[in-house]
C-alpha positions in Angstrom: 28.2 -18.1 29.3 27.2 -20.0 26.2 24.3 -22.5 25.7 26.8 -25.4 25.7 27.9 -24.2 29.2 24.3 -24.1 30.3 23.7 -27.6 28.9 26.8 -29.0 30.6 25.7 -27.4 33.9 22.2 -28.7 33.6 23.6 -32.2 32.8 25.7 -32.0 35.9 22.7 -31.0 38.0 20.6 -33.8 36.5 23.3 -36.4 37.3 23.4 -35.1 40.9 19.6 -35.5 41.0 19.8 -39.0 39.7 22.3 -40.1 42.3 20.2 -38.7 45.2 17.2 -40.6 46.3 16.3 -38.1 49.0 13.3 -35.8 49.0 15.8 -32.9 48.8 17.0 -33.9 45.3 16.6 -31.4 42.5 13.2 -31.8 40.7 12.6 -31.4 37.0 10.7 -28.2 37.7 13.6 -26.8 39.7 16.0 -27.7 36.8 13.7 -26.0 34.3 13.5 -22.8 36.5 17.3 -22.9 36.7 17.6 -23.3 33.0 15.3 -20.4 32.3 17.1 -18.2 34.8 20.5 -19.1 33.2 19.1 -18.3 29.7 17.9 -14.9 31.1 21.3 -14.3 32.5 23.0 -15.2 29.2 20.6 -12.9 27.4 21.3 -10.1 29.8 25.1 -10.5 29.5 24.8 -10.4 25.7 22.6 -7.3 25.9 25.0 -5.6 28.3 28.0 -6.4 26.1 26.3 -4.8 23.1 25.3 -1.8 25.1 28.9 -1.5 26.4 30.2 -1.7 22.9 27.8 1.0 21.8 28.7 3.3 24.7 32.4 2.8 24.0 31.8 3.8 20.3 29.9 6.9 21.5 32.6 7.8 23.9 35.3 7.5 21.2 33.2 9.7 18.9 32.7 12.3 21.6 36.4 12.3 22.5 37.2 13.0 18.8 34.6 15.7 18.6 35.9 17.3 21.8 39.4 17.3 20.4 38.2 19.0 17.2 36.3 21.6 19.2 39.3 22.3 21.4 41.4 22.8 18.3 38.8 25.2 16.8 38.5 27.1 20.0 42.3 27.5 20.2 42.4 28.8 16.5 39.6 31.3 17.3 41.4 32.5 20.4 44.6 33.0 18.4 42.8 35.0 15.8 41.1 37.2 18.3 44.4 37.8 20.1 46.0 38.7 16.8 43.2 41.1 16.0 43.5 42.7 19.4 47.2 43.1 18.9 46.7 44.7 15.5 44.1 47.1 16.9 46.5 48.1 19.7 49.3 48.6 17.2 47.0 50.8 15.0 45.9 52.8 18.1 49.5 53.4 19.1 50.5 54.4 15.6 47.7 57.0 15.3 
């Protein structure tokens, strides 16, 4: 939600208040509390979006790192198996 959305919402609430002449109409203090709360929510949404973006970047980095580690592990496994096979062949040849 952007500040223009908040302003439009507050304008709507204000117009509703102006058309009501009952004690139940929205007061300036209530409008201000609502405006402050909406600003807090917008701020929270922006913070959460940034946090989400950061976490996605971290996840992408970790996925790439994991793929690299899996590849290195597979190479090491193949080398060890090759060494074991050479040792067995040497043992049988002796």
